C-alpha positions, -999 to +999 in steps of 0.1 A: +000+001+001+011+032-006+004+065+009-017+085-018-026+060-038-057+046-045-050+011-055-024-014-039+010-026-056+012-068-057+047-078-060+061-104-080+035-099-107+040-119-144+028-102-176+000-129-180-012-117-144-022-085-161-048-104-181-062-123-158-093-109-136-105-120-102-141-127-125-119-160-141-122-178-112-163-174-101-169-193-132-171-220-152-140-229-163-146-230-201-162-194-200-131-176-181-105-193-206-129-181-236-127-149-217-091-148-215-087-160-247-107-126-259-081-106-239-047-119-252-059-113-285-070-082-277-034-074-263-025-087-302-047-066-315-042-035-300-002-029-309+000-048-343-032-044-362-023-008-377+015-018-379-001-047-398-024-026-418+007-003-427+027-030-438+004-041-465-008-008-477+029+004-484+047-030-490+024-064-494-005-051-510-007-085-536-013-104-506-050-091-500-079-107-525-084-088-554-120-074-539-106-065-513-079-049-527-096-026-550-122-018-525-092-005-503-076+013-532-108+028-538-111+040-507-074+059-509-078+074-538-087+107-526-064+104-494-031+125-500-011+108-470+008+077-469-009+054-443+012+058-415+003+100-416-035+084-414-026+064-384-004+089-364-032+113-367-063+089-364-043+075-330-036+111-319-073+121-323-083+095-302-062+101-274-069+136-271-106+126-271-098+100-240-076+123-222-102+144-224-133+124-215-110+113-186-103+149-173-140+163-177-172+153-154-182+121-158-215+128-180-199+154-199-167+133-205-191+104-221-206+127-240-171+142-257-157+113-266-192+097-286-199+125-301-167+136-301-156+106-322-185+104-345-179+145-357-146+143-360-141+112-375-169+117-403-153+147-411-124+141-417-134+110-438-155+139-455-120+163-460-104+131-476-078+132-452-083+098-440-100+066-455-128+048-442-104+015-438-082+034-409-113+046-395-125+007-387-084+000-380-081+023-354-119+017-339-110-020-335-073-014-316-086+017-294-117-015-286-089-040-283-069-015-256-099-012-234-105-054-228-072-054-207-080-054-168-050-032-157-048+007-165-010+007-163-006-018-190-037-005-214-011+024-211+018+006-223-002-015-251-013+021-264+024+034-259+045+003-280+015+011-310+037+040-321+072+020-328+052-010-340+041+019-372+071+032-373+089-001-381+063-013-406+063+022-422+100+015-424+105-022-436+068-033-437+066-073-420+102-075-418+099-043-394+072-055-374+087-093-370+121-073-358+094-053-335+081-083-324+114-102-318+131-068-294+097-066-278+101-107-266+135-100-260+134-079-238+103-094-218+122-127-209+151-106-196+130-084-170+131-098-136+102-087-108+117-090-074+139-119-087+108-135-103+110-143-147+084-116-158+074-135-186+073-171-166+062-191-169+069-191-203+107-180-199+116-201-183+092-222-197+074-249-172+046-268-184+031-272-147+022-240-143+004-239-180-032-243-164-034-212-156-017-187-185-038-186-219-066-208-205-078-214-170-080-251-162-107-261-135-095-249-099-097-289-087-065-295-112-044-264-090-031-295-071+003-269-067+012-230-065+030-217-093+067-229-090+081-192-098+060-179-066+089-187-043+059-199-020+075-219+011+050-248+000+045-255-032+013-282-026-021-264-026-041-263+011-076-267-011-103-296-013-104-306-044-135-325-042-151-297-031-137-272-060-148-302-085-181-305-075-190-267-081-165-268-114 
């Protein structure tokens, strides 16, 4: 607990803990696993979708189906800017609207976010500054960033989006691949109070994978995570009672 802070800090914590919600452990394991998978997919969409779109338009349009390529080409005919400028412009506008909605009173903030997004989005497309396709990409990216349970992790994803877009604009899919490679290496090297930040993937521990991408039934959790550095790894619960609930 920190003085003056409305939240509590928990340490050590892993990367995957930011995508685990307390609600995951109060329902059926199939539903919880499905929702957690959605959150993981939203993480990838939130910081790679604009970069993939920019790389596809600028370097690799041949991978698109012919009908989709014609549709995107028509939407780009009257746009005078490259895809990276479109993405940066829309992302900055959205960040301004988000901050304005946070700082204003709740009712006014919601109105500003909805009305401002609709009015500005429609006006900027009619002015020919961005395409309809880019509006869809940025909207999906923004919605995906809201699925992260942790506000701090959501902010980190929002920041990562910009260097990934720059790498995609410079080198295409190769830039995205190197960006993901550097990010993965960085996450594998991090530690939080002596605990690997990317555990249990790095180092890989098969027994701890029951509560990472999907959530196994609670009655299968016989041991605590190895990297939690617990004094007793064995769980002290009645697995039969959990099995009846699950």
